[in-house]
KETIVO-863126 format. One record per residue (C-alpha): x, y, z; residue number from 1. Coordinates in nm, 4 decimals. Layout:
<atoms>
       px       py       pz   k
        X        Y        Z NUM
...
</atoms>
This chain:
<atoms>
       px       py       pz   k
   1.9214  -2.9129  -1.1781   1
   2.1086  -2.7232  -0.8739   2
   1.7595  -2.5365  -0.8124   3
   1.6224  -2.8223  -0.6723   4
   1.9115  -2.9225  -0.4356   5
   1.8577  -2.5677  -0.2360   6
   1.6860  -2.5535   0.0322   7
   1.8456  -2.2862   0.2037   8
   2.1701  -2.0698   0.2616   9
   2.3979  -2.3440   0.3169  10
   2.3561  -2.5027  -0.0242  11
   2.4020  -2.1826  -0.1654  12
   2.7006  -2.1135   0.0175  13
   2.8671  -2.4348  -0.1106  14
   2.8152  -2.3578  -0.5257  15
   3.1125  -2.2234  -0.7104  16
   3.0880  -1.8986  -0.9357  17
   2.9904  -2.0689  -1.2515  18
   2.7260  -2.2862  -1.0250  19
   2.5849  -1.9467  -0.9166  20
   2.5392  -1.8405  -1.2866  21
   2.3394  -2.1601  -1.3477  22
   2.1520  -2.1080  -1.0458  23
   2.0318  -1.7874  -1.1261  24
   1.8999  -1.8935  -1.4670  25
   1.7191  -2.2231  -1.3113  26
   1.5554  -1.9329  -1.1135  27
   1.4257  -1.7236  -1.4052  28
   1.3228  -1.9816  -1.5776  29
   1.1487  -2.1269  -1.2725  30
   0.9437  -1.7642  -1.2114  31
   0.8572  -1.7348  -1.5181  32
   0.6775  -2.1060  -1.5829  33
   0.5432  -2.0287  -1.2435  34
   0.4080  -1.6914  -1.2446  35
   0.2236  -1.7066  -1.6195  36
  -0.0113  -1.9620  -1.4157  37
  -0.0602  -1.7939  -1.0998  38
   0.0049  -1.4555  -1.1864  39
   0.2048  -1.2053  -0.9668  40
   0.4979  -0.9575  -0.9967  41
   0.7495  -1.0496  -1.2768  42
   0.9688  -0.7977  -1.3743  43
   1.0725  -0.6693  -1.0491  44
   1.1425  -1.0246  -0.9452  45
   1.3714  -1.1092  -1.2466  46
   1.5787  -0.8110  -1.1763  47
   1.6810  -0.9121  -0.8278  48
   1.7786  -1.2562  -0.9173  49
   2.1496  -1.2120  -0.8886  50
   2.1279  -0.9822  -0.5857  51
   1.9235  -1.2325  -0.3805  52
   2.1853  -1.5122  -0.4672  53
   2.4658  -1.2602  -0.3425  54
   2.2667  -1.1560  -0.0282  55
   2.2389  -1.5506   0.0804  56
   2.5798  -1.5901  -0.0328  57
   2.7355  -1.3595   0.2046  58
   2.5270  -1.3513   0.4999  59
   2.4197  -1.5563   0.7788  60
   2.0642  -1.5852   0.7107  61
   1.8248  -1.6047   0.8442  62
   2.0348  -1.4964   1.1733  63
   2.1140  -1.2007   0.9537  64
   1.8433  -0.9707   0.8482  65
   1.7304  -0.8814   0.5228  66
   1.4267  -0.6042   0.4901  67
   1.2907  -0.5698   0.1156  68
   1.1334  -0.2393   0.0521  69
   0.7681  -0.2931  -0.0846  70
   0.8776  -0.6527  -0.1008  71
   0.7149  -0.7569  -0.4244  72
   1.0579  -0.8385  -0.5382  73
   1.0992  -1.0795  -0.2716  74
   0.9849  -1.4270  -0.4773  75
   1.3627  -1.5142  -0.5413  76
   1.4481  -1.4803  -0.1578  77
   1.1503  -1.7100  -0.0788  78
   1.2581  -1.9836  -0.3522  79
   1.6056  -2.0053  -0.1620  80
   1.4716  -1.9972   0.1634  81
   1.2815  -2.3284   0.1380  82
   0.9465  -2.2221   0.0084  83
   1.0006  -2.3330  -0.3603  84
   0.7618  -2.5899  -0.3371  85
   0.4592  -2.3762  -0.2417  86
   0.4777  -2.1354  -0.5864  87
   0.1918  -2.3131  -0.7135  88
  -0.0218  -2.1499  -0.4740  89
   0.1541  -1.7729  -0.4915  90
  -0.0838  -1.5296  -0.3819  91
  -0.3709  -1.7891  -0.3792  92
  -0.6113  -1.8229  -0.0786  93
  -0.4394  -2.0462   0.1591  94
  -0.1456  -2.0298  -0.0290  95
   0.1813  -1.8074   0.0158  96
   0.1947  -1.4392  -0.0364  97
   0.3365  -1.2394  -0.2665  98
   0.5063  -1.0161  -0.0155  99
   0.7305  -1.0912   0.2569 100
   0.5713  -1.2326   0.6107 101
   0.7298  -1.3005   0.9119 102
   0.4536  -1.5706   1.0077 103
   0.5524  -1.7661   0.6783 104
   0.9341  -1.7729   0.7457 105
   1.1874  -1.6901   0.9838 106
   1.3725  -1.5914   0.6617 107
   1.1373  -1.2700   0.6269 108
   1.2268  -1.0336   0.8872 109
   0.9825  -0.7824   0.8222 110
   0.6318  -0.7566   0.6969 111
   0.5966  -0.5265   0.3815 112
   0.3765  -0.4158   0.1026 113
   0.4191  -0.0482   0.0657 114
   0.7369   0.1778  -0.0389 115
   0.9946   0.3569   0.1261 116
   0.9828   0.1768   0.4652 117
   1.3029  -0.0761   0.4546 118
   1.5652   0.2061   0.5800 119
   1.3525   0.3000   0.8538 120
   1.2759  -0.0468   0.9499 121
   1.6100  -0.1829   0.9254 122
   1.7751   0.0835   1.1178 123
   1.4901   0.0129   1.3858 124
   1.6257  -0.3245   1.4119 125
   1.9478  -0.2363   1.3738 126
   1.9109  -0.0009   1.6928 127
   1.8113  -0.2455   1.8712 128
   2.0344  -0.5281   1.7530 129
   2.3244  -0.2710   1.9191 130
   2.0943  -0.1900   2.2627 131
   2.0349  -0.5476   2.3466 132
   2.4616  -0.6330   2.2573 133
   2.3564  -0.8852   1.9680 134
   2.5734  -0.8743   1.6465 135
   2.4211  -0.9744   1.3222 136
   2.3852  -0.8357   1.0106 137
   2.0953  -0.5791   0.8824 138
   2.0466  -0.5223   0.5242 139
   1.7943  -0.2731   0.3786 140
   1.6604  -0.3318   0.0122 141
   1.5253  -0.0151  -0.1192 142
   1.4578   0.0572  -0.5063 143
   1.5134   0.3998  -0.6967 144
   1.1564   0.4527  -0.7102 145
   1.1370   0.4258  -0.3176 146
   1.3972   0.6705  -0.2848 147
   1.1241   0.9440  -0.4229 148
   0.9187   0.8562  -0.0754 149
   1.0057   1.1029   0.1620 150
   1.0339   0.8352   0.4647 151
   1.3381   0.7180   0.2651 152
   1.4825   1.0388   0.3283 153
   1.3952   1.0724   0.7180 154
   1.5619   0.7119   0.7465 155
   1.8777   0.8379   0.5560 156
   1.9199   1.0963   0.7536 157
   1.8960   0.9247   1.0517 158
   2.0940   0.6259   0.9123 159
   2.4340   0.8465   0.9343 160
   2.4136   0.8439   1.3159 161
   2.4815   0.4433   1.3751 162
   2.7722   0.3662   1.4765 163
   2.7706  -0.0278   1.3861 164
   2.7616  -0.2087   1.0446 165
   2.4067  -0.1273   0.8637 166
   2.3851  -0.1866   0.4672 167
   2.1474  -0.0237   0.2494 168
   2.1370  -0.1708  -0.1076 169
   1.9995   0.0349  -0.3677 170
   1.8794  -0.1225  -0.5989 171
   1.8721   0.1040  -0.9247 172
   1.6638  -0.0221  -1.2255 173
   1.5286   0.3647  -1.3418 174
   1.1672   0.1948  -1.2989 175
   0.9252   0.1924  -0.9702 176
   0.5953   0.0663  -1.1257 177
   0.6283   0.3143  -1.4356 178
   0.9272   0.5043  -1.5361 179
   1.0771   0.7041  -1.2443 180
   1.0655   1.0669  -1.2112 181
   1.2287   1.3684  -1.0519 182
   1.5181   1.5029  -0.9372 183
   1.6433   1.1628  -0.7544 184
   1.6117   0.9829  -1.0802 185
   1.8390   1.2479  -1.2743 186
   2.0659   1.2116  -0.9988 187
   2.0880   0.8555  -1.0050 188
   2.1292   0.8427  -1.3754 189
   2.4539   1.0612  -1.3514 190
   2.6099   0.7614  -1.1016 191
   2.4962   0.4992  -1.3624 192
   2.6735   0.6777  -1.6324 193
   2.9614   0.8450  -1.4351 194
   3.2400   0.5468  -1.4989 195
   3.4906   0.8022  -1.4779 196
   3.5314   0.8073  -1.1011 197
   3.5021   0.4242  -1.0370 198
   3.8055   0.4051  -1.3073 199
   4.0070   0.6539  -1.1673 200
   3.9589   0.5229  -0.8400 201
   4.0867   0.1688  -0.9419 202
   4.3755   0.2866  -1.0938 203
   4.4633   0.5494  -0.8038 204
   4.4475   0.2700  -0.5782 205
   4.6454   0.0405  -0.7931 206
   4.9196   0.3050  -0.8334 207
   4.9615   0.4110  -0.4666 208
   4.9197   0.0280  -0.3515 209
   5.2712  -0.0307  -0.5321 210
   5.4630   0.2280  -0.3423 211
   5.6591   0.0622  -0.0662 212
   5.5613   0.1903   0.3235 213
   5.3695   0.4715   0.2203 214
   5.1071   0.3485  -0.0123 215
   4.8959   0.2042   0.1648 216
   4.8692   0.4724   0.4349 217
   4.7945   0.7331   0.1497 218
   4.5383   0.5123   0.0340 219
   4.3569   0.4727   0.3791 220
   4.3961   0.8353   0.4090 221
   4.2102   0.8897   0.0776 222
   3.9009   0.6824   0.2257 223
   3.9094   0.8627   0.5489 224
   3.9091   1.2195   0.3712 225
   3.5941   1.3390   0.2879 226
   3.6849   1.5580   0.0508 227
   3.8028   1.2960  -0.1536 228
   3.8544   1.2345  -0.5445 229
   3.4652   1.1199  -0.5575 230
   3.3609   1.4708  -0.4634 231
   3.5339   1.5482  -0.8415 232
   3.3340   1.2883  -1.0498 233
   3.0131   1.2469  -0.8458 234
   2.8143   1.5692  -0.8126 235
   2.6841   1.6531  -0.4793 236
   2.8003   1.3267  -0.3242 237
   2.4802   1.3157  -0.1480 238
   2.4717   1.0074   0.0325 239
   2.8715   1.0784   0.1264 240
   2.7394   1.4131   0.2308 241
   2.5062   1.2939   0.4837 242
   2.7517   1.0551   0.6540 243
   2.6844   0.7109   0.4759 244
   2.9641   0.5730   0.3038 245
   2.8778   0.4978  -0.0961 246
   3.0174   0.2141  -0.2359 247
   2.9272   0.1449  -0.6451 248
   2.7758   0.1396  -0.8605 249
   2.8402  -0.2339  -0.9284 250
   2.6602  -0.4616  -1.2027 251
   2.3724  -0.5879  -1.0452 252
   2.3770  -0.9114  -1.2394 253
   2.7454  -1.0003  -1.2082 254
   2.6942  -1.2147  -0.8712 255
   3.0863  -1.1979  -0.8142 256
   3.0878  -0.8451  -0.8459 257
   2.8013  -0.8216  -0.5855 258
   2.9479  -1.0562  -0.3252 259
   3.2523  -0.8526  -0.3199 260
   3.0966  -0.5390  -0.2803 261
   2.8720  -0.6849   0.0399 262
   3.1486  -0.8399   0.2047 263
   3.3035  -0.5023   0.2028 264
   3.0024  -0.3168   0.3215 265
   2.9798  -0.5870   0.6079 266
   3.3398  -0.4831   0.7192 267
   3.2094  -0.1191   0.8235 268
   3.1136   0.0144   1.1489 269
   2.8713   0.2617   1.0226 270
   2.6003   0.3048   0.7596 271
   2.6942   0.2423   0.3914 272
   2.4829   0.2204   0.0910 273
   2.5591  -0.0328  -0.1871 274
   2.4367   0.0890  -0.5153 275
   2.3527  -0.1908  -0.7508 276
   2.2661  -0.1378  -1.1109 277
   1.9668  -0.4018  -1.2444 278
   1.7619  -0.4165  -1.5224 279
   1.3729  -0.4765  -1.4453 280
   1.2562  -0.7802  -1.6108 281
   1.5918  -0.9284  -1.6925 282
   1.5742  -1.2259  -1.8649 283
   1.2403  -1.2196  -2.0508 284
   1.2604  -1.0313  -2.3445 285
   0.9018  -0.9327  -2.3155 286
   0.9412  -0.7991  -1.9776 287
   1.2622  -0.6075  -2.0703 288
   1.0522  -0.4246  -2.3549 289
   0.7791  -0.3643  -2.1129 290
   0.8313  -0.3606  -1.7674 291
   0.5257  -0.1562  -1.6830 292
   0.3225  -0.4268  -1.8239 293
   0.4655  -0.6960  -1.6348 294
   0.5442  -0.5392  -1.3037 295
   0.1950  -0.6983  -1.2095 296
   0.0334  -0.9820  -1.4544 297
  -0.2137  -1.2145  -1.4441 298
  -0.1948  -1.5617  -1.6469 299
   0.0019  -1.5212  -1.9432 300
   0.1540  -1.7155  -2.2729 301
   0.4703  -1.7306  -2.2120 302
   0.6000  -1.7419  -2.5681 303
   0.4138  -1.3913  -2.6242 304
   0.3996  -1.2504  -2.3266 305
   0.0195  -1.1772  -2.4007 306
  -0.2119  -1.2385  -2.0913 307
  -0.4338  -1.5294  -2.1052 308
  -0.7642  -1.3446  -2.0062 309
  -0.8426  -1.0926  -2.2561 310
  -1.0809  -0.7638  -2.0925 311
  -1.4199  -0.7716  -2.3125 312
  -1.5291  -0.4960  -2.0585 313
  -1.3782  -0.1703  -1.9405 314
  -1.2940  -0.1493  -1.5738 315
  -1.3926   0.1236  -1.3371 316
  -1.0304   0.2570  -1.3956 317
  -1.0759   0.2490  -1.7902 318
  -1.4167   0.4769  -1.7266 319
  -1.2302   0.7318  -1.5232 320
  -0.9303   0.7520  -1.7661 321
  -1.1962   0.8342  -2.0778 322
  -1.3766   1.0426  -1.8437 323
  -1.1102   1.2639  -1.6995 324
  -0.9793   1.3373  -2.0640 325
  -1.3365   1.4747  -2.1708 326
  -1.3530   1.6671  -1.8680 327
  -0.9946   1.8020  -1.9557 328
  -1.1013   1.9558  -2.2556 329
  -1.4127   2.1356  -2.1002 330
  -1.1829   2.2469  -1.7589 331
  -0.8878   2.4491  -1.9034 332
  -0.8406   2.4773  -1.4963 333
  -0.8103   2.0494  -1.4406 334
  -0.4905   1.9287  -1.3361 335
  -0.4329   1.5542  -1.2657 336
  -0.1783   1.4219  -1.0012 337
  -0.0799   1.0484  -0.9480 338
   0.2073   0.9116  -0.7486 339
   0.3872   0.6992  -0.9520 340
   0.0749   0.5462  -1.1084 341
  -0.0240   0.6677  -1.4578 342
  -0.1263   0.3545  -1.5915 343
  -0.2449   0.2077  -1.2795 344
  -0.5055   0.5075  -1.2195 345
  -0.5609   0.5290  -1.5785 346
  -0.3901   0.8989  -1.6310 347
  -0.1428   0.7468  -1.9009 348
  -0.4185   0.9207  -2.1759 349
  -0.4648   1.2111  -1.9904 350
  -0.0817   1.2472  -1.9604 351
  -0.0504   1.2314  -2.3406 352
  -0.3245   1.4608  -2.4089 353
  -0.2898   1.7425  -2.1377 354
   0.0958   1.6987  -2.0877 355
   0.1580   2.0323  -1.9349 356
  -0.1476   1.9684  -1.6711 357
  -0.0304   1.6288  -1.5739 358
   0.2050   1.5600  -1.2582 359
   0.3759   1.2567  -1.1672 360
   0.5152   1.3028  -0.8218 361
   0.6518   0.9380  -0.7902 362
   0.6115   0.7450  -0.4861 363
   0.5115   1.0370  -0.2671 364
   0.1360   1.0615  -0.2007 365
   0.2171   1.2838   0.0982 366
   0.3465   1.5348  -0.1557 367
   0.1077   1.4635  -0.3978 368
  -0.2263   1.5955  -0.1946 369
  -0.0409   1.8970  -0.0478 370
   0.0817   2.0201  -0.3820 371
  -0.2712   1.9458  -0.5019 372
  -0.4199   2.1924  -0.1998 373
  -0.1716   2.4423  -0.3347 374
  -0.2927   2.4195  -0.7011 375
  -0.6907   2.4286  -0.5405 376
  -0.5654   2.7558  -0.3783 377
  -0.4050   2.9394  -0.6747 378
  -0.7206   2.8731  -0.9030 379
  -0.6817   2.4709  -1.0132 380
  -0.8933   2.1946  -1.0026 381
  -0.7188   1.9095  -0.9044 382
  -0.7840   1.5783  -0.9605 383
  -0.5498   1.3651  -0.7617 384
  -0.5960   0.9620  -0.8675 385
  -0.4517   0.7309  -0.6109 386
  -0.5088   0.3607  -0.5053 387
  -0.7297   0.3316  -0.1767 388
  -0.4480   0.1738   0.0331 389
  -0.1862   0.4413  -0.0961 390
  -0.4206   0.7331  -0.0142 391
  -0.3820   0.6375   0.3576 392
  -0.0102   0.7321   0.3631 393
  -0.1606   1.0902   0.2991 394
  -0.4196   1.0892   0.5634 395
  -0.2366   1.3828   0.7661 396
  -0.1910   1.5979   0.4369 397
  -0.5833   1.5397   0.3499 398
  -0.6671   1.6314   0.6809 399
  -0.4444   1.9062   0.7373 400
  -0.3700   2.0638   0.4181 401
  -0.6981   2.0258   0.2058 402
  -0.9814   1.9927   0.4512 403
  -0.8771   2.2452   0.7284 404
  -0.8810   2.4930   0.4401 405
  -1.1890   2.3428   0.2861 406
  -1.0223   2.3108  -0.0484 407
  -1.1916   2.2047  -0.3948 408
  -0.9632   1.8812  -0.4240 409
  -1.0774   1.5921  -0.6082 410
  -0.9598   1.2339  -0.4633 411
  -1.0394   0.9578  -0.7555 412
  -1.0126   0.6757  -0.5404 413
  -0.9019   0.3776  -0.7114 414
  -0.8794  -0.0060  -0.6372 415
  -1.1044   0.0635  -0.3314 416
  -1.3000  -0.2262  -0.1463 417
  -1.1156  -0.5938  -0.1540 418
  -0.8381  -0.6079  -0.4471 419
  -0.7363  -1.0072  -0.3855 420
  -0.4151  -1.1511  -0.4399 421
  -0.1895  -0.8802  -0.2828 422
  -0.3397  -0.8939   0.0642 423
  -0.3505  -0.6983   0.3683 424
  -0.1357  -0.4080   0.2458 425
  -0.3491  -0.3639  -0.0629 426
  -0.6930  -0.4193   0.0687 427
  -0.9026  -0.0748   0.0304 428
  -1.0868  -0.1665   0.2980 429
  -1.0566   0.1580   0.5089 430
  -1.0736   0.4830   0.3099 431
  -1.4953   0.5146   0.4156 432
  -1.3588   0.5153   0.7923 433
  -1.0637   0.7235   0.7446 434
  -1.1961   0.9836   0.5164 435
  -1.5329   1.0452   0.6497 436
  -1.3693   1.1079   0.9885 437
  -1.2484   1.4215   0.8150 438
  -1.4573   1.7278   0.8624 439
  -1.5277   1.9351   0.5219 440
  -1.4274   1.5985   0.3682 441
  -1.7538   1.4303   0.1475 442
  -1.7384   1.0581   0.0025 443
  -1.9108   0.9122  -0.3027 444
  -1.9383   0.5725  -0.4279 445
  -2.1006   0.4832  -0.7509 446
  -2.3423   0.1967  -0.8197 447
  -2.2180   0.1073  -1.2045 448
  -2.0367   0.3027  -1.4642 449
  -2.2569   0.5600  -1.5913 450
  -2.2604   0.6902  -1.1968 451
  -1.9065   0.7142  -1.2014 452
  -1.9325   0.9581  -1.4765 453
  -2.2187   1.1518  -1.3719 454
  -1.9892   1.1869  -1.0461 455
  -1.6973   1.3193  -1.2200 456
  -1.9370   1.5739  -1.3621 457
  -2.0751   1.6572  -1.0266 458
  -1.7199   1.7295  -0.8800 459
  -1.5797   1.9480  -1.1497 460
  -1.8442   2.2027  -1.0264 461
  -1.8124   2.1157  -0.6491 462
  -1.6022   2.3405  -0.4490 463
  -1.4534   2.1619  -0.1356 464
  -1.3054   1.8595  -0.0446 465
  -1.4743   1.5342  -0.2512 466
  -1.3676   1.1570  -0.2801 467
  -1.5112   0.9056  -0.5166 468
  -1.4135   0.5883  -0.4840 469
  -1.4433   0.2929  -0.6796 470
  -1.3153  -0.0636  -0.7400 471
  -1.0924  -0.2713  -0.9272 472
  -1.2178  -0.4691  -1.2092 473
  -1.5017  -0.4892  -1.4409 474
  -1.7257  -0.1752  -1.4349 475
  -2.1018  -0.2784  -1.3265 476
  -2.3136  -0.2492  -1.6571 477
  -2.6388  -0.3170  -1.4638 478
  -2.9089  -0.0746  -1.3156 479
  -2.8770   0.1522  -1.6181 480
  -3.2174   0.2614  -1.6140 481
  -3.1847   0.4086  -1.2752 482
  -3.0033   0.7300  -1.3306 483
  -3.1446   1.0421  -1.1101 484
  -2.9399   1.3361  -1.1163 485
  -2.6627   1.3280  -0.8697 486
  -2.7493   1.6384  -0.5799 487
  -2.5180   1.6791  -0.3158 488
  -2.6012   1.4380   0.0077 489
  -2.8502   1.2698  -0.1807 490
  -2.9241   0.8677  -0.2520 491
  -3.1331   0.6917  -0.4846 492
  -3.4313   0.4628  -0.4420 493
  -3.4324   0.1669  -0.6869 494
  -3.7010  -0.0535  -0.5707 495
  -3.9570   0.0373  -0.3183 496
  -4.1797  -0.1708  -0.1625 497
  -4.1946  -0.2702   0.2080 498
  -4.1019  -0.4884   0.5142 499
  -3.7007  -0.5090   0.4148 500
  -3.5168  -0.2749   0.2938 501
  -3.1265  -0.2719   0.1626 502
  -2.9386   0.0225   0.1890 503
  -2.6144  -0.0559  -0.0470 504
  -2.3640   0.2109  -0.1089 505
  -2.1170   0.1307  -0.4081 506
  -2.0222  -0.1616  -0.5334 507
  -2.2347  -0.3190  -0.2875 508
  -2.5214  -0.2174  -0.5071 509
  -2.5111  -0.4756  -0.7379 510
  -2.4893  -0.7213  -0.4036 511
  -2.8204  -0.5837  -0.3211 512
  -2.9990  -0.6311  -0.6079 513
  -2.8806  -1.0114  -0.6157 514
  -3.0453  -1.0212  -0.2612 515
  -3.3337  -0.8564  -0.3232 516
  -3.3559  -1.1119  -0.6235 517
  -3.3140  -1.4083  -0.4008 518
  -3.5301  -1.2636  -0.1497 519
  -3.8241  -1.2347  -0.3397 520
  -3.8075  -1.5540  -0.5179 521
  -3.9196  -1.6573  -0.1642 522
  -4.2005  -1.4705  -0.1411 523
  -4.0548  -1.1608   0.0913 524
  -4.1299  -0.8069  -0.0033 525
  -3.7814  -0.6311  -0.0682 526
  -3.7074  -0.2597  -0.1236 527
  -3.3029  -0.1360  -0.2557 528
  -3.1906   0.1937  -0.1960 529
  -2.8379   0.3452  -0.3576 530
  -2.6846   0.5327  -0.0618 531
  -2.4632   0.7051  -0.3382 532
  -2.3267   0.9742  -0.0707 533
  -2.1326   0.7657   0.2380 534
  -2.0792   1.1003   0.3523 535
  -2.2891   1.3103   0.4285 536
  -2.5398   1.0396   0.4105 537
  -2.8932   1.1209   0.3001 538
  -3.1150   1.1192   0.6281 539
  -3.3969   1.1684   0.4427 540
  -3.3701   0.8560   0.2868 541
  -3.3210   0.6812   0.5638 542
  -3.6324   0.8335   0.6733 543
  -3.8220   0.7148   0.3952 544
  -3.6826   0.3497   0.4475 545
  -3.7459   0.3715   0.8659 546
  -4.1049   0.4660   0.8005 547
  -4.2031   0.1661   0.5548 548
  -3.9768  -0.1059   0.6800 549
  -3.9088  -0.2991   0.9970 550
  -3.5728  -0.4097   0.8924 551
  -3.2674  -0.2011   0.7276 552
  -2.9751  -0.4048   0.5964 553
  -2.6845  -0.1686   0.5313 554
  -2.4248  -0.3208   0.2819 555
  -2.0560  -0.1862   0.2346 556
  -1.7440  -0.3169   0.1070 557
  -1.5457  -0.1430   0.4025 558
  -1.4611  -0.2453   0.7406 559
  -1.7155  -0.1768   1.0172 560
  -1.5431   0.0286   1.2080 561
  -1.6025   0.3576   1.1372 562
  -1.8055   0.3338   0.8115 563
  -2.1231   0.3684   0.6424 564
  -2.3247   0.1330   0.8376 565
  -2.2735   0.2404   1.2024 566
  -2.3401   0.6260   1.0864 567
  -2.6584   0.5028   0.9423 568
  -2.7243   0.2747   1.2564 569
  -2.6593   0.5656   1.5328 570
  -2.9205   0.7740   1.3045 571
  -3.1633   0.5302   1.2996 572
  -3.1568   0.4236   1.6909 573
  -3.1975   0.7842   1.7781 574
  -3.4985   0.8488   1.5871 575
  -3.6541   0.5420   1.4726 576
  -3.5816   0.2877   1.7909 577
  -3.8654   0.0169   1.6500 578
  -3.6555  -0.0074   1.3407 579
  -3.3903  -0.3023   1.3453 580
  -3.0857  -0.2896   1.1683 581
  -2.8586  -0.5301   1.0292 582
  -2.4492  -0.4098   0.9482 583
  -2.3119  -0.6317   0.6262 584
  -2.0138  -0.4979   0.6113 585
  -1.5775  -0.6282   0.6589 586
  -1.4819  -0.7353   1.0242 587
  -1.2148  -0.5135   1.2115 588
  -0.9468  -0.7364   1.0588 589
  -0.6771  -0.7259   0.7992 590
  -0.7997  -0.9415   0.4758 591
  -0.5157  -1.2066   0.3350 592
  -0.4655  -1.2775  -0.0711 593
  -0.6932  -1.4076  -0.2346 594
  -0.9135  -1.4107  -0.5639 595
  -1.1965  -1.1695  -0.4636 596
  -1.4678  -1.3703  -0.5068 597
  -1.3589  -1.6298  -0.2641 598
  -1.2938  -1.3259  -0.0398 599
  -1.6613  -1.2239  -0.0511 600
  -1.7857  -1.5497   0.0034 601
  -1.5241  -1.6630   0.3471 602
  -1.6137  -1.2819   0.4754 603
  -1.9889  -1.3121   0.4269 604
  -2.0791  -1.0241   0.1836 605
  -2.1871  -1.1967  -0.1095 606
  -2.5362  -1.2289  -0.2065 607
  -2.5724  -1.6302  -0.0599 608
  -2.3640  -1.5243   0.2625 609
  -2.5806  -1.2256   0.3436 610
  -2.9211  -1.4180   0.2929 611
  -2.7748  -1.6877   0.5145 612
  -2.6551  -1.4445   0.7637 613
  -3.0316  -1.3284   0.7883 614
  -3.1703  -1.6265   0.8182 615
  -2.9123  -1.7763   1.0822 616
  -2.9392  -1.4506   1.3000 617
  -3.3520  -1.4282   1.3199 618
  -3.3551  -1.1557   1.1053 619
  -3.5915  -1.3129   0.8521 620
  -3.8027  -1.6264   0.8076 621
  -3.8530  -1.8380   0.5116 622
</atoms>
């Protein structure tokens, strides 16, 4: 087996073209086998096997630098750089990450996880290289989906100024997570199908090369002339007109062609874009047929492609999906917006039912938010459905375009709190902090699936900015009997006793229920309140708790700094200095990948850990 002999780039460089083709097949078989057990990003990685081999073949890694945009397609890169033996622990707690990590290997040039960053990062590395007088290659790999992000265009605009080699590889599979949308997708579609230019270029070059003495000079002149034959066959020539040499398109599954064009790109003394056509899910029929489904998967059966764990109860995303469709029927001015995540955010059903009121803007969170502001200003009720970690990318637009104008935009913030295997870049543990810092923004968090539905009803009648924050995974079905109507800024008393009071928000209410049960089993009196509103928090509810309890424990699945607990603590210290307050929250740190239950225990926010903290800290005596 060739793959087992690969320890790094030197072994790859020694392989023949025939052996490289065999290596690609072995890598695909390895990826399918391993990811079927661990879960992970399958389709995107199957699509870049040959491209990654070609990069290792033509570059001098790790001296040369490859920056993978997003990074969820870096598995082959990890295999070829000596981490093949660690794939049994891929994305597991303590194992290797599913994304590039500099602390993991010198081959990982830049930590990534979010989209549209690789050209900016690569350009910065290349500029540092030139200033410091070093001589290595820098390659930024970016997908066509990531080119919908505005940051990519900012980087392209600046890349044209560099005076030494800088290579941008455009991995074009006509997909991001879901099918690509917008003008760039149509433009690249034209390049994919416009074979006339490449055929003519080849035939003209061959003919001129046969002319003695002057033939080569004519070829060189054509290459240097901006108004070349490309202008006749490729509409707009976006990249060339920006000052970036365009090479391609090239078959992304032909290693020989890839190596040839990459070597050509390395000989240029300025920015060059290599357009590579790949197929997401290549080599595994279920992933080729359903690339969206196999973008990120759990464990699955290789023969059928079906998930091994079948969903029995609805997730919060499912609950949101059904409710937003119902609200769409009631409110004709309701529109929904997503940034390339119609499936992940649960908006696919709304798109199908109300196609004229659904907008997928591509990987462009900033645009999503500001366009929602414009819609709200003109009389619509926009709901922006987005993952917590991706909403960070639109902080300025929330502050400047929505909240300064106090516009009625609803943010459905999915994947909030710990999300698990994707690690630091995807944990949604900062949204309480960054959203509550913005004037005019209100933030809610449901305790169970019924409360999420009620909060969405409330949101439709609320006429200012509002965020509803809910976690990944199965929606909690407990505490159904507690269904006090939603009122602005008001929480909900669930169990009222004395002594200890647990004041929890969102996903931590169910944890609080378990903490209360365990404390009561040990003879302690304990109340439990559901905060509901993170901002504004319910001061009357806090007053009520402070007057009857000597210890108040705040509970949230967010970092402590800037979160719910510290806001409540400041209020209690000002008005009730005799009351002790314990904050249960996540540390001021980035949380690595791992199973959510394992992470909750390690970070001290599961019920047993909370009780242990209370005991060991002297907060309670049992």
